[in-house]
C-alpha positions in Angstrom: 8.5 -13.2 5.4 10.9 -15.8 6.8 14.6 -15.6 5.6 14.5 -18.6 3.4 17.2 -18.2 0.8 15.2 -19.3 -2.3 12.3 -16.9 -1.4 14.6 -14.0 -0.7 16.4 -14.5 -3.9 13.1 -14.4 -5.9 12.2 -11.2 -4.0 15.5 -9.5 -4.8 15.3 -10.5 -8.5 12.0 -8.6 -8.7 13.4 -5.4 -7.0 9.9 -4.9 -5.6 9.9 -2.0 -3.1 7.6 -3.9 -0.8 10.5 -6.1 0.2 12.8 -3.1 1.0 13.9 -3.2 4.6 12.6 -6.8 5.1 16.1 -8.3 4.5 19.6 -7.5 3.2 21.6 -9.5 0.8 25.3 -10.2 1.2 27.3 -11.2 -1.9 30.2 -13.5 -1.1 32.0 -12.9 -4.4 32.3 -9.1 -3.8 32.0 -8.8 0.0 29.2 -6.3 -0.4 25.7 -6.3 1.1 22.7 -4.6 -0.6 19.0 -3.8 -0.3 16.6 -6.1 -2.3 15.9 -3.2 -4.6 19.6 -2.5 -5.5 19.9 -1.6 -9.3 23.2 -3.5 -9.6 23.4 -6.7 -11.6 21.8 -9.6 -9.9 24.4 -12.0 -8.4 24.4 -15.7 -8.7 22.1 -17.5 -6.3 25.1 -19.5 -4.9 26.9 -16.3 -3.9 24.1 -14.8 -1.8 23.5 -14.8 1.9 20.6 -13.1 3.6 20.3 -11.1 6.8 17.3 -9.5 8.6 19.3 -6.5 9.7 22.1 -4.4 8.2 24.1 -4.8 11.4 24.1 -8.6 11.0 25.5 -8.3 7.4 28.3 -6.0 8.7 29.0 -8.3 11.6 29.4 -11.1 9.0 32.1 -9.1 7.2 30.1 -7.5 4.4 30.5 -3.8 3.6 27.6 -1.6 2.4 26.9 -1.2 -1.3 27.7 2.3 -2.7 24.8 2.2 -5.1 21.8 1.4 -2.9 23.4 2.6 0.4 21.7 0.1 2.7 23.2 1.7 5.8 21.9 5.3 5.2 19.4 5.6 2.3 16.8 8.2 3.2 13.2 6.9 3.1 14.0 3.3 3.6 13.9 1.2 6.7 17.6 0.3 6.8 18.8 0.0 10.4 21.2 -1.7 12.8 18.9 -1.7 15.8 15.6 -0.4 17.1 14.0 -1.6 13.8 10.4 -1.1 14.7 10.9 2.5 15.8 13.0 3.5 12.8 10.7 1.7 10.3 7.6 3.4 11.7 9.2 6.8 11.9 10.1 6.6 8.2 6.6 5.5 7.3 5.0 8.3 9.3 7.2 10.9 7.7 6.3 9.7 4.3 2.7 9.9 5.3 3.2 13.7 6.1 3.3 13.3 9.9 5.6 16.4 10.0 3.5 18.6 7.8 1.3 20.0 10.5 3.2 18.8 13.6 6.8 19.0 14.9 9.4 16.4 15.7 8.3 16.4 19.3 4.8 15.2 18.3 6.3 12.5 16.0 8.5 11.2 18.8 5.5 11.1 21.1 3.6 9.0 18.6 6.5 6.6 18.5 6.8 6.4 22.3 10.4 7.7 22.4 12.1 11.0 23.4 12.8 13.6 20.7 16.6 13.4 21.2 16.5 9.6 21.0 14.5 9.8 17.8 17.0 12.2 16.2 19.9 10.0 17.3 18.3 6.9 15.9 17.6 8.5 12.5 21.0 10.1 12.3 22.7 6.9 13.2 20.7 4.5 11.0 19.4 6.7 8.2 22.1 9.5 8.1 19.6 12.4 8.1 17.5 14.3 10.6 13.7 14.1 10.6 13.4 17.6 9.2 15.9 16.9 6.4 13.9 13.8 5.4 10.7 15.9 5.5 12.4 18.6 3.3 13.4 15.9 0.8 9.8 14.5 0.7 8.4 18.0 0.1 10.8 18.8 -2.7 10.2 15.5 -4.5 6.4 16.1 -4.3 6.8 19.7 -5.5 8.8 18.5 -8.5 6.0 16.1 -9.4 3.4 18.9 -9.2 5.5 21.2 -11.3 5.9 18.6 -14.1 2.4 17.1 -14.0 -0.1 19.9 -13.2 -0.7 23.5 -14.1 -0.9 24.7 -10.5 0.7 28.1 -9.9 4.1 28.1 -8.1 2.3 29.6 -5.1 -0.1 26.6 -5.1 2.7 24.2 -5.6 4.6 25.6 -2.6 1.5 25.5 -0.4 0.5 22.0 -1.5 4.0 20.7 -1.0 4.1 22.1 2.6 6.3 25.1 2.2 5.3 28.2 4.2 6.1 30.7 1.5 7.1 30.9 -2.2 10.4 32.5 -1.2 11.3 29.5 1.1 10.2 27.1 -1.6 12.3 28.8 -4.3 15.4 28.8 -2.0 15.1 25.2 -1.1 14.4 24.1 -4.6 17.3 26.0 -6.0 19.7 24.6 -3.4 18.5 21.0 -4.1 18.3 21.1 -7.9 20.4 24.1 -9.1 17.5 25.7 -11.0 14.3 27.5 -10.4 10.9 25.8 -10.3 9.8 27.8 -13.4 12.9 26.6 -15.4 11.9 23.0 -14.5 8.4 23.5 -15.8 9.5 24.9 -19.2 9.5 22.1 -21.7 7.3 19.8 -19.6 3.6 19.3 -20.2 1.2 20.0 -17.4 -2.4 19.3 -17.1 -5.5 20.6 -15.4 -9.2 19.9 -15.6 -12.3 21.8 -14.9 -13.3 19.1 -12.4 -9.9 19.1 -10.7 -6.4 17.9 -11.2 -5.2 15.1 -13.4 -2.1 13.0 -12.7 -0.5 10.2 -14.5 0.4 7.1 -12.4 2.9 4.9 -14.1 3.1 1.1 -13.9 5.2 -1.7 -15.3 3.3 -3.6 -18.0 1.4 -5.7 -18.6 -1.6 -4.5 -16.6 -4.9 -6.4 -16.6 -7.3 -3.5 -16.0 -10.5 -5.5 -16.8 -9.7 -8.3 -14.3 -9.0 -5.7 -11.5 -12.1 -3.6 -12.0 -14.3 -6.7 -12.4 -13.1 -7.9 -9.0 -13.9 -4.5 -7.5 -17.2 -4.2 -9.4 -18.6 -7.4 -7.8 -18.0 -5.8 -4.4 -18.9 -2.2 -5.2 -21.1 -0.3 -2.7 -23.7 1.9 -4.5 -23.3 5.5 -3.4 -19.7 5.0 -2.3 -18.3 3.5 -5.5 -19.1 3.6 -9.2 -17.3 1.2 -11.5 -17.5 0.4 -15.2 -15.1 -1.2 -17.7 -13.7 2.2 -18.4 -13.3 3.8 -14.9 -13.2 3.4 -11.2 -14.8 6.2 -9.2 -15.4 6.6 -5.4 -16.0 9.1 -2.6 -13.1 9.6 -0.2 -12.2 11.6 2.9 -8.7 12.5 4.1 -8.0 14.8 7.1 -11.3 16.6 6.8 -11.2 17.1 3.0 -13.7 15.1 1.0 -14.5 14.5 -2.7 -14.7 12.0 -5.5 -11.7 10.6 -7.2 -11.7 8.9 -10.6 -9.1 6.5 -12.1 -9.1 5.5 -15.8 -6.9 3.4 -18.0 -5.2 5.1 -21.0 -5.2 3.0 -24.2 -1.7 1.9 -25.2 -0.1 3.9 -22.3 1.8 2.6 -19.3 0.0 4.8 -16.8 -3.4 5.3 -15.2 -5.1 8.7 -15.2 -6.1 9.9 -11.8 -8.5 12.9 -11.5 -9.1 14.4 -8.1 -11.1 17.5 -7.0 -9.5 20.7 -5.9 -10.5 20.2 -2.3 -8.2 17.2 -2.1 -5.3 19.1 -3.8 -3.6 19.8 -0.4 -3.4 16.1 0.1 -2.3 15.0 -3.4 0.7 13.1 -2.0 -1.4 10.9 0.3 -4.1 10.4 -2.4 -1.5 9.3 -4.9 0.1 6.8 -2.5 -3.3 5.4 -1.6 -4.4 5.0 -5.3 -1.1 3.4 -6.2 -1.7 0.9 -3.5 -5.3 0.4 -4.6 -4.3 -0.6 -8.1 -1.0 -2.3 -7.1 1.0 -0.1 -9.4 4.4 -0.9 -7.9 4.3 -4.6 -8.8 6.5 -6.1 -11.5 4.2 -8.7 -13.2 7.0 -10.1 -15.4 9.1 -11.2 -12.4 6.0 -12.5 -10.6 5.0 -14.5 -13.7 8.5 -16.1 -13.9 8.0 -17.7 -10.5 4.3 -18.7 -10.9 4.7 -20.1 -14.4 7.0 -22.8 -13.0 3.8 -24.4 -11.6 1.9 -26.3 -14.2 -1.4 -25.5 -12.5 -0.7 -21.7 -12.6 1.0 -21.4 -16.0 -2.2 -21.4 -18.1 -3.9 -19.0 -15.8 -1.0 -16.5 -15.8 -0.7 -16.8 -19.6 -4.5 -16.2 -19.9 -4.5 -13.1 -17.6 -1.1 -11.5 -17.8 -0.5 -8.5 -15.5 -3.1 -9.6 -12.9 -2.8 -7.3 -9.9 -4.0 -7.5 -6.3 -7.0 -5.2 -5.8 -6.2 -2.9 -2.9 -8.3 -0.5 -1.0 -8.6 3.2 -0.1 -8.6 2.7 3.7 -7.4 -0.3 5.7 -10.1 0.1 8.4 -12.8 0.0 5.6 -11.3 -3.2 4.2 -11.2 -4.9 7.6 -14.8 -4.1 8.2 -15.8 -5.3 4.7 -13.8 -8.5 5.3 -15.6 -9.2 8.6 -18.9 -8.6 6.9 -18.0 -11.2 4.3 -17.1 -14.0 6.8 -18.9 -17.2 5.9 -21.3 -15.6 3.3 -21.3 -15.0 -0.4 -19.7 -11.9 -2.0 -23.2 -10.7 -2.9 -24.4 -11.1 0.6 -21.4 -9.2 2.0 -21.9 -6.4 -0.5 -25.6 -6.1 0.6 -24.6 -5.8 4.2 -21.8 -3.3 3.4 -24.3 -1.2 1.4 -26.7 -1.1 4.3 -23.8 -0.1 6.6 -22.7 2.8 4.4 -26.2 4.1 3.9 -27.2 3.9 7.5 -24.0 5.1 9.2 -22.0 6.8 6.5 -22.5 10.6 6.2 -23.5 12.3 2.9 -20.7 13.6 0.8 -20.7 17.4 1.4 -21.8 19.5 -1.6 -23.7 16.5 -3.2 -27.2 18.1 -2.9 -28.1 16.9 -6.4 -27.3 13.3 -5.5 -28.0 12.6 -1.8 -27.0 8.9 -2.3 -23.3 9.8 -2.4 -21.9 8.8 0.9 -18.6 8.3 2.7 -17.6 5.1 4.5 -18.5 5.4 8.2 -15.6 6.3 10.5 -14.3 4.1 13.3 -15.7 6.5 15.9 -19.1 6.2 14.3 -19.2 2.4 14.1 -17.8 2.1 17.7 -21.0 3.4 19.1 -23.5 2.2 16.4 -26.0 -0.6 16.8 -24.8 -2.8 14.0 -27.5 -5.4 14.4 -29.9 -2.8 12.9 -28.6 -3.7 9.4 -29.3 -7.4 9.8 -25.8 -8.3 11.0 -25.5 -11.3 13.4 -24.6 -10.3 16.9 -21.2 -12.1 16.8 -20.1 -10.3 13.7 -21.6 -7.0 15.0 -19.5 -7.4 18.2 -16.4 -8.1 16.1 -16.8 -4.9 14.1 -17.6 -2.9 17.2 -14.5 -4.2 18.9 -12.4 -3.3 15.8 -13.9 0.2 15.6 -13.3 0.8 19.3 -9.6 -0.3 19.1 -9.0 1.9 16.0 -10.8 5.0 17.4 -9.0 4.6 20.7 -5.7 4.1 18.9 -4.9 0.8 20.6 -4.8 -0.8 17.1 -2.6 0.8 14.4 -3.6 -0.2 10.9 -0.5 0.8 9.0 1.6 -0.8 6.3 4.9 -0.7 8.1 4.5 -4.1 9.8 5.6 -7.3 8.1 3.2 -10.1 7.1 3.7 -12.1 10.3 3.2 -9.1 12.6 0.2 -7.9 10.6 -1.5 -11.3 10.8 -0.8 -11.7 14.5 -2.1 -8.1 15.2 -5.3 -8.8 13.5 -5.8 -12.3 14.9 -5.6 -10.8 18.4 -9.0 -9.2 17.7 -12.0 -11.4 18.9 -13.7 -12.8 15.8 -10.8 -12.4 13.4 -9.1 -15.6 12.2 -6.3 -16.5 9.9 -8.5 -16.2 6.7 -9.6 -12.7 7.5 -6.1 -11.6 8.6 -4.4 -12.9 5.4 -7.2 -11.4 3.2 -6.7 -8.0 4.9 -2.9 -8.3 4.7 -3.2 -9.1 1.0 -5.6 -6.3 0.0 -5.2 -3.6 2.6 -1.4 -3.7 3.1 -0.3 -5.1 -0.2 1.6 -8.1 1.3 2.6 -10.1 -1.8 3.0 -13.3 0.2 -0.2 -13.2 2.1 -2.1 -16.5 1.6 -5.6 -17.3 2.9 -5.1 -21.0 2.6 -8.5 -22.0 4.0 -10.5 -19.9 1.5 -13.2 -22.0 -0.1 -12.8 -20.5 -3.5 -9.1 -21.3 -3.4 -9.7 -24.9 -2.3 -12.3 -25.4 -5.1 -9.9 -24.0 -7.7 -7.3 -26.6 -6.5 -9.7 -29.5 -6.3 -8.8 -32.8 -8.0 -11.8 -34.8 -9.2 -14.0 -32.3 -7.4 -12.3 -33.1 -4.1 -10.8 -30.0 -2.5 -7.4 -30.4 -0.8 -6.9 -29.7 2.9 -5.6 -26.2 3.8 -2.4 -27.8 5.2 -1.8 -29.5 1.9 -2.4 -26.2 0.1 0.2 -24.5 2.2 2.8 -27.2 1.3 1.8 -27.0 -2.4 2.2 -23.2 -2.4 5.7 -23.1 -1.0 7.1 -22.9 -4.6 4.9 -19.8 -5.2 6.6 -17.7 -2.6 7.1 -14.8 -2.2 4.1 -14.2 -4.6 1.4 -16.4 -3.0 -1.1 -13.5 -3.0 -0.8 -13.2 -6.8 -1.2 -17.0 -7.1 -4.4 -16.6 -5.0 -5.7 -13.9 -7.4 -5.0 -16.2 -10.4 -6.9 -19.1 -8.8 -9.8 -16.9 -7.7 -10.1 -15.6 -11.3 -11.1 -19.1 -12.6 -13.8 -19.7 -10.0 
């Protein structure tokens, strides 16, 4: 996202965590600079200046906020240099990179030395890699204690602690009480089919619109969708199973059920599901901006709380987006179904239902003859090239990059253009300002007297929708 003051101000008003680390806000009336998620009272627009890095704000004479701590907040990409390295390190730690590997391996993945990584994190975050990992484990353990009926031994193991004794010691030092004392007075839940967690969101939430979008694109055997639930097979680090997400009437949370075999990966599963259902969005703030446009206001009022349908795995979404190039949704779903049933492996343990399958891996598709499913050679070559790049680790499909970098990275792949890149950025990486301006459905929705506008005119028209153009796209798609 470019540092345009009006766009940055709208983003900071929303306090959406997806903008955290993308810019910093200096307030001239106080001399303080903050992160865009700072809980302090929102300053007047005229008193705000915006900076890409914390160092730039400090060089301009602003001092760091004591509430949001932009210069040292653990778990956020606040830095004064080496931004890409620090941002990716924080993302990898949050994704459990240190759970089964050491700091040396993390540094190697980032292409820097171990001492240099420790120095960067100490200087720009104020904590060592292991201290940040300890904090992540404790926060996750606290969630398991309060929301599940797992034993303390299971909590300790799932949170990544080597023993119950070490877990109790660390927990007591951090919170001043024992894990058992924390659980007393809090409800916990378990289920014969697995664990149940409550995933909170900010209302309103348009569940029916989201599952309707996903249902039109559902792959039989991989996904099962109804007005009352979303269910699909998943794989994560060798563990497989079926997850289920349901709305709870009159509640501000979704209910996630996952099988026991995925319990060691609850943290990663929860993060992915939150992204799939866009649970961190603030629909009220988004609506404030979009409703200023007379074309969008009736759509927003008709479908309040419309979210961006995400995905379980970015690689899967890129493949499905390529399959959908220049054909209908139904045609793309037919091809995706053939792909899964021919190259995806059967879900282990599903002997009663052999149709249950996992989406094929990048390694599998890299060596598959994709023309066997009726795919044109050009698109087959595009998917093969993507799969080879991902399996060889020359293409990293992670959420740490910004919109511009994500689009550029995807467009560098042969056969991937601006439409595909923005569609992927929108759905796979949750980029709120992604905007597939050349999309035919979008152009039809904006047509005047049945005459669609040019994509260049749409880009100009959508300037006032920023930084929420992806949500405007969803609203316009909903009427076509």
